[in-house]
C-alpha positions as a Markdown table, in Angstrom:
| # | Residue | x | y | z |
|---|---|---|---|---|
| 1 | Met | 46.8 | -13.2 | 29.0 |
| 2 | Arg | 46.2 | -9.9 | 30.5 |
| 3 | Ile | 43.2 | -9.5 | 31.8 |
| 4 | Ala | 41.6 | -5.9 | 33.2 |
| 5 | Val | 38.6 | -6.3 | 34.9 |
| 6 | Thr | 36.9 | -2.8 | 35.7 |
| 7 | Asp | 33.7 | -3.2 | 37.2 |
| 8 | Gly | 34.5 | -6.5 | 39.7 |
| 9 | Ile | 34.3 | -10.0 | 39.0 |
| 10 | Asp | 33.2 | -12.9 | 40.8 |
| 11 | Ala | 36.3 | -14.1 | 43.6 |
| 12 | Asn | 36.2 | -17.7 | 42.2 |
| 13 | Ala | 36.3 | -16.5 | 38.7 |
| 14 | Lys | 39.2 | -14.9 | 39.1 |
| 15 | Ser | 41.2 | -17.2 | 41.1 |
| 16 | Thr | 40.6 | -19.8 | 38.2 |
| 17 | Leu | 41.6 | -17.6 | 35.7 |
| 18 | Glu | 45.0 | -17.0 | 37.6 |
| 19 | Ser | 45.2 | -20.7 | 38.2 |
| 20 | Leu | 45.0 | -20.9 | 34.5 |
| 21 | Gly | 48.1 | -19.0 | 34.2 |
| 22 | His | 46.3 | -15.2 | 33.4 |
| 23 | Ser | 47.3 | -12.0 | 35.1 |
| 24 | Val | 43.9 | -10.6 | 36.4 |
| 25 | Ile | 44.0 | -6.9 | 37.6 |
| 26 | Glu | 40.6 | -5.4 | 39.0 |
| 27 | Lys | 40.6 | -1.9 | 38.6 |
| 28 | His | 37.9 | 0.8 | 37.9 |
| 29 | Tyr | 38.8 | 3.5 | 35.3 |
| 30 | Ser | 37.5 | 7.0 | 34.8 |
| 31 | Ile | 36.6 | 7.7 | 31.2 |
| 32 | Glu | 39.5 | 10.1 | 31.1 |
| 33 | Glu | 41.7 | 7.3 | 31.9 |
| 34 | Leu | 40.2 | 4.8 | 29.4 |
| 35 | Thr | 40.0 | 7.5 | 26.8 |
| 36 | Ser | 43.8 | 8.1 | 27.5 |
| 37 | Gly | 44.8 | 4.3 | 26.6 |
| 38 | Cys | 44.9 | 2.8 | 30.1 |
| 39 | Ile | 44.0 | -0.4 | 29.0 |
| 40 | Ser | 45.8 | -0.8 | 25.5 |
| 41 | Asp | 48.5 | -3.2 | 27.6 |
| 42 | Tyr | 45.3 | -5.9 | 28.4 |
| 43 | Asp | 44.5 | -8.4 | 26.0 |
| 44 | Ile | 40.8 | -8.3 | 27.5 |
| 45 | Val | 38.6 | -6.5 | 29.5 |
| 46 | Ile | 35.8 | -7.6 | 31.1 |
| 47 | Ile | 33.3 | -4.7 | 32.2 |
| 48 | Arg | 29.6 | -4.6 | 33.5 |
| 49 | Ser | 27.2 | -1.5 | 32.8 |
| 50 | Ala | 29.4 | 1.1 | 34.8 |
| 51 | Thr | 32.0 | 1.1 | 32.2 |
| 52 | Ile | 31.4 | 2.8 | 28.7 |
| 53 | Leu | 33.5 | 1.7 | 26.1 |
| 54 | Asn | 32.4 | 4.1 | 23.2 |
| 55 | Ser | 34.6 | 4.5 | 19.6 |
| 56 | Glu | 37.1 | 6.8 | 21.1 |
| 57 | Ile | 37.9 | 4.7 | 24.2 |
| 58 | Ile | 38.3 | 1.5 | 21.9 |
| 59 | Lys | 40.2 | 3.2 | 19.4 |
| 60 | Ala | 42.6 | 4.6 | 22.0 |
| 61 | Asn | 43.3 | 1.0 | 23.5 |
| 62 | Thr | 43.8 | -0.2 | 20.2 |
| 63 | Gly | 46.0 | 1.5 | 18.1 |
| 64 | Ile | 49.4 | 0.8 | 16.7 |
| 65 | Asn | 50.8 | -0.3 | 20.1 |
| 66 | Gly | 47.5 | -1.5 | 21.5 |
| 67 | Lys | 46.8 | -5.2 | 22.4 |
| 68 | Leu | 43.6 | -5.2 | 23.5 |
| 69 | Ser | 41.6 | -8.1 | 21.4 |
| 70 | Met | 38.5 | -8.5 | 23.5 |
| 71 | Ile | 35.8 | -7.0 | 25.7 |
| 72 | Ile | 33.7 | -9.5 | 27.9 |
| 73 | Arg | 30.4 | -8.0 | 29.0 |
| 74 | Ala | 29.6 | -9.9 | 32.4 |
| 75 | Gly | 25.9 | -9.7 | 31.5 |
| 76 | Val | 23.5 | -9.4 | 28.7 |
| 77 | Gly | 23.0 | -5.7 | 27.4 |
| 78 | Val | 25.7 | -4.3 | 25.3 |
| 79 | Asp | 24.6 | -0.8 | 24.8 |
| 80 | Asn | 27.8 | 0.4 | 26.6 |
| 81 | Ile | 29.8 | -0.9 | 24.1 |
| 82 | Asp | 30.3 | 0.5 | 20.5 |
| 83 | Leu | 30.0 | -2.8 | 18.7 |
| 84 | Leu | 30.8 | -1.2 | 15.3 |
| 85 | Ala | 33.9 | 0.7 | 16.5 |
| 86 | Ala | 35.1 | -2.7 | 18.2 |
| 87 | Ser | 34.7 | -4.9 | 14.7 |
| 88 | Asp | 36.6 | -2.1 | 12.9 |
| 89 | Cys | 39.5 | -2.6 | 15.5 |
| 90 | Ser | 39.1 | -6.3 | 15.5 |
| 91 | Val | 38.1 | -6.7 | 19.0 |
| 92 | Ser | 35.7 | -9.3 | 19.8 |
| 93 | Val | 32.7 | -8.5 | 22.1 |
| 94 | Cys | 31.1 | -11.3 | 24.0 |
| 95 | Asn | 28.6 | -11.4 | 26.8 |
| 96 | Thr | 27.0 | -14.2 | 29.2 |
| 97 | Pro | 23.3 | -13.8 | 28.0 |
| 98 | Asn | 22.1 | -17.1 | 30.3 |
| 99 | Ala | 23.8 | -16.6 | 33.4 |
| 100 | Ser | 21.6 | -13.9 | 34.8 |
| 101 | Thr | 18.7 | -14.9 | 33.3 |
| 102 | Asn | 16.7 | -16.3 | 36.3 |
| 103 | Ala | 18.0 | -13.7 | 38.7 |
| 104 | Val | 16.2 | -11.1 | 36.4 |
| 105 | Val | 13.2 | -13.1 | 36.1 |
| 106 | Glu | 12.5 | -13.4 | 40.1 |
| 107 | Leu | 13.4 | -9.7 | 40.6 |
| 108 | Thr | 10.6 | -8.8 | 37.9 |
| 109 | Ile | 8.4 | -11.1 | 39.4 |
| 110 | Gly | 9.0 | -10.1 | 42.9 |
| 111 | His | 8.2 | -6.1 | 41.7 |
| 112 | Leu | 5.3 | -7.2 | 39.9 |
| 113 | Ile | 3.7 | -8.8 | 43.2 |
| 114 | Ser | 5.2 | -6.3 | 45.5 |
| 115 | Ser | 3.8 | -3.3 | 43.8 |
| 116 | Cys | 0.2 | -4.7 | 43.5 |
| 117 | Arg | 0.1 | -6.1 | 46.9 |
| 118 | Asn | 1.4 | -2.7 | 48.4 |
| 119 | Ile | 4.3 | -4.7 | 50.1 |
| 120 | Val | 6.7 | -1.9 | 50.2 |
| 121 | Arg | 4.6 | 0.6 | 51.5 |
| 122 | Gly | 3.0 | -1.5 | 54.2 |
| 123 | Asp | 6.6 | -2.3 | 55.8 |
| 124 | Lys | 7.2 | 1.4 | 55.8 |
| 125 | Met | 3.8 | 2.3 | 57.4 |
| 126 | Met | 4.2 | -0.4 | 59.8 |
| 127 | Lys | 7.6 | 1.0 | 60.5 |
| 128 | Asp | 6.5 | 4.2 | 60.9 |
| 129 | Gly | 3.7 | 3.3 | 63.4 |
| 130 | Phe | 0.7 | 2.9 | 61.4 |
| 131 | Trp | -1.5 | -0.3 | 61.1 |
| 132 | Ala | -3.1 | 0.4 | 57.5 |
| 133 | Lys | -4.9 | -2.7 | 57.2 |
| 134 | Lys | -7.8 | -1.1 | 55.5 |
| 135 | Glu | -5.7 | 1.4 | 53.2 |
| 136 | Leu | -3.6 | -1.0 | 51.8 |
| 137 | Arg | -6.2 | -3.4 | 49.7 |
| 138 | Gly | -4.4 | -4.5 | 46.7 |
| 139 | Ser | -5.3 | -6.7 | 43.3 |
| 140 | Glu | -4.4 | -10.0 | 42.4 |
| 141 | Leu | -2.1 | -10.9 | 39.5 |
| 142 | Arg | -4.6 | -13.7 | 38.3 |
| 143 | Gly | -6.7 | -13.0 | 35.6 |
| 144 | Lys | -4.7 | -9.8 | 34.6 |
| 145 | Asn | -3.0 | -9.3 | 31.0 |
| 146 | Leu | 0.7 | -9.0 | 31.6 |
| 147 | Gly | 2.2 | -6.9 | 28.3 |
| 148 | Leu | 6.1 | -7.8 | 27.6 |
| 149 | Leu | 7.5 | -5.6 | 25.6 |
| 150 | Gly | 10.8 | -7.6 | 24.1 |
| 151 | Tyr | 10.4 | -11.3 | 24.2 |
| 152 | Gly | 13.9 | -12.9 | 24.7 |
| 153 | Arg | 15.2 | -15.2 | 27.2 |
| 154 | Ile | 14.3 | -13.2 | 30.4 |
| 155 | Ala | 10.6 | -12.3 | 29.0 |
| 156 | Lys | 10.1 | -15.7 | 28.1 |
| 157 | Gly | 11.1 | -16.7 | 31.8 |
| 158 | Val | 8.6 | -13.7 | 33.3 |
| 159 | Ala | 6.1 | -15.4 | 31.0 |
| 160 | Asp | 6.1 | -18.7 | 32.2 |
| 161 | Ala | 6.4 | -17.4 | 35.9 |
| 162 | Ala | 3.3 | -15.4 | 35.3 |
| 163 | Arg | 1.3 | -17.8 | 33.4 |
| 164 | Ser | 1.7 | -20.1 | 36.3 |
| 165 | Met | -0.1 | -17.3 | 38.6 |
| 166 | Gly | -2.6 | -17.5 | 36.0 |
| 167 | Met | -1.6 | -14.0 | 34.3 |
| 168 | Asn | -2.6 | -13.4 | 30.6 |
| 169 | Ile | 0.6 | -13.2 | 28.5 |
| 170 | His | 1.1 | -10.5 | 25.6 |
| 171 | Ala | 4.0 | -9.7 | 23.8 |
| 172 | Tyr | 5.5 | -7.1 | 21.5 |
| 173 | Asp | 8.8 | -7.9 | 19.9 |
| 174 | Pro | 9.5 | -7.1 | 15.8 |
| 175 | Tyr | 12.8 | -9.2 | 16.1 |
| 176 | Val | 10.7 | -12.6 | 17.2 |
| 177 | Asn | 8.8 | -14.9 | 15.2 |
| 178 | Ser | 5.2 | -14.0 | 16.5 |
| 179 | Asn | 4.0 | -17.6 | 15.3 |
| 180 | Ser | 3.8 | -19.0 | 18.7 |
| 181 | Ser | 1.1 | -20.3 | 21.1 |
| 182 | Glu | 2.9 | -19.4 | 24.0 |
| 183 | Cys | 1.3 | -15.9 | 24.3 |
| 184 | Leu | -0.8 | -13.2 | 22.0 |
| 185 | Phe | 1.8 | -11.2 | 20.0 |
| 186 | His | 1.0 | -7.8 | 18.7 |
| 187 | Asp | 1.8 | -5.7 | 15.6 |
| 188 | Ser | 2.7 | -2.4 | 17.3 |
| 189 | Val | 3.6 | -1.3 | 20.9 |
| 190 | Glu | 0.6 | 0.7 | 20.8 |
| 191 | Ser | -1.5 | -2.1 | 20.7 |
| 192 | Leu | 0.0 | -3.8 | 23.4 |
| 193 | Phe | -0.1 | -1.0 | 25.8 |
| 194 | Glu | -3.9 | -0.7 | 25.1 |
| 195 | Ser | -4.6 | -4.5 | 25.8 |
| 196 | Cys | -2.5 | -4.4 | 29.2 |
| 197 | Thr | -2.8 | -3.1 | 32.8 |
| 198 | His | 0.6 | -4.6 | 33.7 |
| 199 | Ile | 3.6 | -3.9 | 31.7 |
| 200 | Ser | 7.1 | -5.4 | 32.0 |
| 201 | Ile | 10.1 | -4.2 | 29.7 |
| 202 | His | 12.4 | -6.7 | 28.2 |
| 203 | Cys | 14.1 | -4.8 | 25.0 |
| 204 | Phe | 17.7 | -3.3 | 24.7 |
| 205 | Leu | 18.0 | 0.5 | 24.9 |
| 206 | Ser | 18.7 | 1.9 | 21.3 |
| 207 | Asp | 17.7 | 4.7 | 19.2 |
| 208 | Glu | 14.7 | 3.0 | 18.4 |
| 209 | Thr | 13.7 | 2.4 | 22.2 |
| 210 | Lys | 14.8 | 5.7 | 23.6 |
| 211 | His | 11.7 | 7.2 | 25.6 |
| 212 | Leu | 9.6 | 4.7 | 23.8 |
| 213 | Val | 7.4 | 4.4 | 26.9 |
| 214 | Asp | 6.3 | 8.2 | 27.6 |
| 215 | Leu | 2.9 | 9.4 | 28.7 |
| 216 | Lys | 1.3 | 8.9 | 25.6 |
| 217 | Met | 1.8 | 5.2 | 26.0 |
| 218 | Ile | 0.9 | 5.0 | 29.3 |
| 219 | Ser | -2.5 | 6.6 | 28.7 |
| 220 | Leu | -3.3 | 3.7 | 26.3 |
| 221 | Met | -3.2 | 1.3 | 29.4 |
| 222 | Pro | -6.5 | 0.1 | 30.7 |
| 223 | Ser | -7.0 | 0.2 | 34.1 |
| 224 | Lys | -9.7 | -2.7 | 34.7 |
| 225 | Asp | -9.1 | -6.4 | 34.1 |
| 226 | Asn | -11.5 | -8.4 | 31.5 |
| 227 | His | -13.9 | -8.6 | 34.2 |
| 228 | Gly | -14.2 | -4.9 | 35.0 |
| 229 | Ile | -12.2 | -5.2 | 38.2 |
| 230 | Glu | -10.3 | -1.9 | 38.9 |
| 231 | Cys | -6.7 | -2.7 | 39.0 |
| 232 | Gly | -4.9 | 0.1 | 38.2 |
| 233 | Arg | -2.0 | 0.7 | 35.9 |
| 234 | His | 1.5 | -0.9 | 36.4 |
| 235 | Ile | 4.8 | -1.0 | 34.9 |
| 236 | Val | 8.2 | -2.6 | 35.8 |
| 237 | Asn | 11.6 | -1.8 | 34.2 |
| 238 | Cys | 14.4 | -4.5 | 35.0 |
| 239 | Ala | 16.1 | -4.1 | 31.5 |
| 240 | Arg | 17.8 | -0.6 | 30.6 |
| 241 | Gly | 17.3 | 2.6 | 31.8 |
| 242 | Gly | 15.9 | 5.0 | 29.3 |
| 243 | Ile | 13.5 | 3.1 | 27.7 |
| 244 | Ile | 11.1 | 5.0 | 30.0 |
| 245 | Asn | 11.0 | 8.5 | 29.7 |
| 246 | Glu | 11.2 | 9.2 | 34.0 |
| 247 | Gly | 9.7 | 12.8 | 33.3 |
| 248 | Asp | 6.7 | 11.3 | 31.7 |
| 249 | Leu | 6.6 | 8.5 | 34.6 |
| 250 | Tyr | 6.5 | 10.9 | 37.3 |
| 251 | Ile | 3.8 | 12.9 | 36.3 |
| 252 | Ala | 1.8 | 10.1 | 35.2 |
| 253 | Leu | 2.4 | 8.7 | 39.0 |
| 254 | Glu | 1.9 | 12.0 | 40.3 |
| 255 | Asn | -1.5 | 12.5 | 38.9 |
| 256 | Gly | -2.9 | 8.9 | 39.6 |
| 257 | Leu | -2.7 | 7.9 | 35.6 |
| 258 | Leu | -0.3 | 5.0 | 36.8 |
| 259 | Ser | -0.8 | 3.2 | 39.8 |
| 260 | Thr | 2.8 | 1.6 | 40.5 |
| 261 | Ala | 6.1 | 2.0 | 38.4 |
| 262 | Ser | 9.0 | -0.5 | 39.8 |
| 263 | Leu | 12.4 | 0.5 | 38.2 |
| 264 | Asp | 15.5 | -1.5 | 39.1 |
| 265 | Val | 17.2 | 0.4 | 36.0 |
| 266 | Phe | 17.5 | 4.4 | 35.4 |
| 267 | Glu | 18.7 | 6.7 | 32.8 |
| 268 | Ile | 21.5 | 8.3 | 34.8 |
| 269 | Glu | 22.8 | 5.8 | 37.6 |
| 270 | Pro | 23.6 | 6.0 | 40.8 |
| 271 | Ala | 20.0 | 7.5 | 40.9 |
| 272 | Ile | 19.8 | 8.4 | 44.5 |
| 273 | Lys | 18.4 | 11.9 | 44.0 |
| 274 | Ser | 15.8 | 10.9 | 41.3 |
| 275 | Pro | 12.5 | 12.8 | 42.2 |
| 276 | Leu | 10.7 | 9.7 | 41.7 |
| 277 | Leu | 11.6 | 8.3 | 45.3 |
| 278 | Gln | 9.5 | 11.1 | 46.6 |
| 279 | Leu | 6.4 | 9.3 | 45.3 |
| 280 | Asp | 4.4 | 6.5 | 47.1 |
| 281 | Gly | 3.8 | 4.6 | 44.0 |
| 282 | Phe | 7.2 | 4.3 | 42.9 |
| 283 | His | 9.4 | 1.3 | 43.9 |
| 284 | Ala | 12.8 | 1.3 | 43.1 |
| 285 | Thr | 16.0 | -1.3 | 43.5 |
| 286 | Pro | 19.5 | -0.2 | 42.6 |
| 287 | His | 20.4 | -2.1 | 39.4 |
| 288 | Val | 20.5 | -5.5 | 41.3 |
| 289 | Gly | 18.8 | -7.7 | 38.6 |
| 290 | Ala | 21.9 | -10.1 | 38.3 |
| 291 | Ser | 23.2 | -9.4 | 41.9 |
| 292 | Thr | 22.5 | -12.9 | 43.6 |
| 293 | Phe | 25.2 | -15.1 | 44.7 |
| 294 | Glu | 24.2 | -17.9 | 42.0 |
| 295 | Ala | 24.2 | -15.4 | 38.9 |
| 296 | Gln | 27.5 | -14.3 | 39.7 |
| 297 | Lys | 28.9 | -17.9 | 39.7 |
| 298 | Arg | 27.3 | -18.6 | 36.4 |
| 299 | Ile | 28.5 | -15.3 | 34.9 |
| 300 | Gly | 32.0 | -16.3 | 36.0 |
| 301 | Glu | 31.8 | -19.4 | 34.8 |
| 302 | Glu | 30.7 | -18.0 | 31.4 |
| 303 | Ile | 33.6 | -15.5 | 31.5 |
| 304 | Ile | 36.2 | -18.5 | 32.2 |
| 305 | Ala | 34.8 | -20.5 | 29.1 |
| 306 | Ile | 35.1 | -17.5 | 27.1 |
| 307 | Val | 38.6 | -16.3 | 27.9 |
| 308 | Glu | 39.7 | -20.2 | 27.3 |
| 309 | Ser | 38.1 | -20.0 | 24.0 |
| 310 | His | 40.0 | -17.0 | 22.6 |
| 311 | Asp | 42.9 | -18.1 | 24.4 |
| 312 | Ser | 42.8 | -21.4 | 22.2 |
| 313 | Gly | 41.9 | -19.2 | 19.1 |
| 314 | Ile | 38.3 | -20.4 | 18.9 |
| 315 | Val | 35.3 | -17.9 | 18.4 |
| 316 | Pro | 33.0 | -18.0 | 21.5 |
| 317 | Leu | 29.7 | -18.7 | 21.0 |
| 318 | Thr | 28.5 | -15.7 | 22.8 |
| 319 | Cys | 30.9 | -13.7 | 20.5 |
| 320 | Leu | 28.3 | -10.8 | 18.9 |
| 321 | Asn | 30.4 | -9.7 | 16.1 |
| 322 | Lys | 32.1 | -12.6 | 14.4 |
């Protein structure tokens, strides 16, 4: 089969696919090129978050002469793919949900620890020549209430790690069975925010979740733990940009309502000109949740398995529109 890779792929995965007889072409295409049908001669397209496959693009590459029959999302989120249009055009859509879980869990925990212990700020001040020992008193995670907005694979991994550090785990997810003793489930987003000094976001971007976290929601968060110790309010998002209203986030940080915010994802990327970057309480990474050598290897292995299943006429286990 002919396979187009628009946002990069693990080198070993590419060589393995080629050794199996497939033709793999790595090239990033613009929206205009995709809309003109530039991948219609390929059987499969493999994308990450940078490539958008909307209804117009999918139809343009699956018309009378189009060969495209599968879209593979190297990662978890598929908000950049029109699933309904893909189904209408008989295009299978698969993702690699397990491969990057641990990498995103570790980054989320890293952001939680870094923000509460002023690691980024302390490093910068030392490099600027300041020994700010007295100014950088932080707070511990032990005993704090961590609210997980969404409770899928990654959130459960974060819960396990945070629980091992002594955090109390809360969650809200209307699509998950809440009859569990793993954590305290809430019946509304508002209830979750009212109960937690620390929030970590783990849901997909959709019409339902777009700008769900705004100034009103942030203002519901307590700033003291269960023992009355002032620890501030902290938010981490390693899920999807757009779930947080970034304008409201700026206001909350600037006026001190929010102590820290740590984002790996932004509504518009690359976000190198975001005004948030000018604020001391803001910490950023450039959408690197799945960017570990180990995760990329696992993603490549999952892609190979998906391609081989598709080539054999078998519906892959990770197909999202069977």
